[in-house]
C-alpha positions in Angstrom: 134.0 16.8 160.4 135.6 18.1 157.3 133.7 20.8 155.4 134.8 21.8 152.0 133.6 22.3 148.4 136.9 21.4 146.9 136.4 18.5 144.3 139.9 17.3 145.0 139.2 16.8 148.8 135.8 15.3 148.1 137.4 12.8 145.7 140.4 11.9 147.8 139.0 11.7 151.4 136.7 8.7 150.8 139.5 7.0 149.0 141.9 7.5 151.9 139.3 6.1 154.4 139.0 3.0 152.2 142.7 2.5 152.0 143.1 3.1 155.8 140.3 0.6 156.6 137.6 3.1 157.1 139.1 5.0 160.2 139.0 2.0 162.5 136.3 -0.1 160.7 137.0 -3.2 158.8 137.8 -2.5 155.1 134.6 -4.3 153.9 132.4 -2.3 156.3 134.2 1.0 155.3 133.8 0.2 151.7 130.1 -0.5 152.1 129.5 2.7 154.3 131.6 5.1 152.2 129.8 7.1 149.5 131.0 6.5 146.0 133.9 8.8 145.2 133.2 11.3 142.5 135.5 11.4 139.5 138.5 13.5 139.8 138.2 16.4 137.4 140.6 16.2 134.4 142.2 19.5 135.1 143.3 18.1 138.6 144.4 14.8 137.3 146.7 16.5 134.8 148.4 18.8 137.4 151.7 20.1 136.5 154.7 18.2 137.9 156.5 19.7 140.9 159.4 22.2 140.0 162.7 20.7 139.3 165.2 20.7 142.2 168.3 22.9 141.6 171.7 21.4 141.9 173.7 23.7 144.2 177.4 23.8 144.7 178.5 23.9 148.3 178.2 27.4 149.7 176.0 28.8 147.0 172.4 29.8 147.6 169.7 27.6 146.0 167.8 28.9 143.1 164.2 28.0 142.1 164.0 26.6 138.5 160.9 27.2 136.4 158.4 24.4 135.7 158.9 24.9 131.9 161.6 26.4 129.8 161.6 30.2 129.7 161.7 31.8 126.2 162.4 35.3 125.6 159.6 37.3 124.0 160.5 38.5 120.5 161.6 42.1 120.4 159.0 43.9 118.3 160.5 45.6 115.3 159.1 49.0 114.4 157.2 49.1 111.1 159.2 50.6 108.4 158.4 54.2 107.5 157.0 55.1 104.1 158.6 57.3 101.5 156.3 60.1 102.4 157.3 59.8 106.1 161.0 60.0 105.1 160.2 63.2 103.2 158.5 64.7 106.3 161.6 63.8 108.3 163.8 65.6 105.9 161.5 68.6 105.9 161.8 68.7 109.7 165.5 69.4 109.5 166.5 73.0 110.3 168.7 73.0 107.2 166.0 72.2 104.7 163.6 74.7 106.3 166.3 77.4 106.1 167.1 76.5 102.5 163.4 76.7 101.5 163.0 80.1 103.1 166.1 81.4 101.4 165.1 80.1 98.0 161.7 81.6 98.2 163.0 84.9 99.6 165.9 85.3 97.1 163.7 84.4 94.0 160.9 86.7 95.2 158.6 83.6 95.0 159.6 82.5 91.5 161.4 79.5 92.8 160.6 77.1 95.6 162.0 74.1 97.3 160.8 70.6 96.9 161.6 67.1 97.9 161.3 63.8 96.0 161.9 60.1 96.9 164.0 58.6 94.1 164.2 55.8 93.4 160.8 54.7 94.6 162.2 51.7 96.4 164.5 51.8 99.4 168.2 51.4 98.8 170.7 49.3 100.7 173.8 50.9 102.3 176.2 48.8 104.3 173.4 46.2 104.9 170.8 48.8 106.1 167.8 50.0 104.0 167.3 53.7 103.4 164.9 55.9 101.5 166.7 58.3 99.2 165.1 61.8 99.6 166.3 64.5 97.3 166.0 68.2 98.1 165.5 70.3 95.0 165.3 74.0 94.0 162.6 74.3 91.4 163.0 77.3 89.1 160.5 78.1 86.3 162.7 76.6 83.6 164.8 74.1 85.5 165.3 72.1 88.6 168.5 72.0 90.6 169.3 69.3 93.2 170.8 70.7 96.4 171.3 67.6 98.5 170.3 63.9 98.9 169.4 62.5 102.3 169.3 58.8 103.1 166.6 58.1 105.7 166.9 54.7 107.3 163.6 52.7 107.2 163.1 52.9 111.0 163.5 56.7 110.8 166.3 56.7 113.4 169.2 57.6 111.2 169.9 60.0 108.4 172.9 59.9 106.1 173.8 62.7 103.7 175.2 61.9 100.3 178.3 64.0 99.4 179.3 65.2 95.9 181.6 62.2 95.6 178.9 59.7 96.4 180.0 58.9 99.9 177.7 59.1 102.9 178.2 61.2 106.0 176.2 61.0 109.2 174.0 63.9 109.8 176.2 65.1 112.6 179.4 64.8 110.5 177.7 66.6 107.6 176.7 69.5 109.8 180.3 69.9 111.1 182.2 69.4 107.8 179.8 71.1 105.4 178.2 73.8 107.4 174.9 73.5 105.5 173.1 76.4 107.2 175.6 78.7 105.5 174.3 77.4 102.1 171.0 79.4 102.7 173.0 82.4 101.5 173.8 80.5 98.2 170.3 80.9 96.7 170.8 83.6 94.1 167.9 85.7 92.9 167.1 85.3 89.2 
């Protein structure tokens, strides 16, 4: 005797017995003796089709194909950084910290370093968007711009604007311009 709680088996076995003549009984007797088959649940009736067969060239191993097309998950894009975050990235550079210390020391506290994001919207350089972060020396009677840093919106690249308006990578700028030496350029007033 078959013992199961599976709705599929409960629904199929009586139907098979009827089709086979009731396991040795005439079809009419088997139909009368068999209990009414419960309805097949909709989830089972809509079962997924079997996997597609792979066409294999001679000598190659067979590969299993998925039941449905596989789509790649979209690569999540990092959220763009804010202008304030771009300023913090610039302040984390060893050059700007050294410049700020030198300005304060040489001016005996009369001047200080500051940064400002200008313009207030990101700029596009070679198809990429950047925040323009300006580093200034603020004197009691004037402000002097020392350098402009371009921080990409994902925060993963910094370009440095040269006096001619060109842009150098941070690494090239450090090699070509030796910016840490500029810390000695802050003159006392």
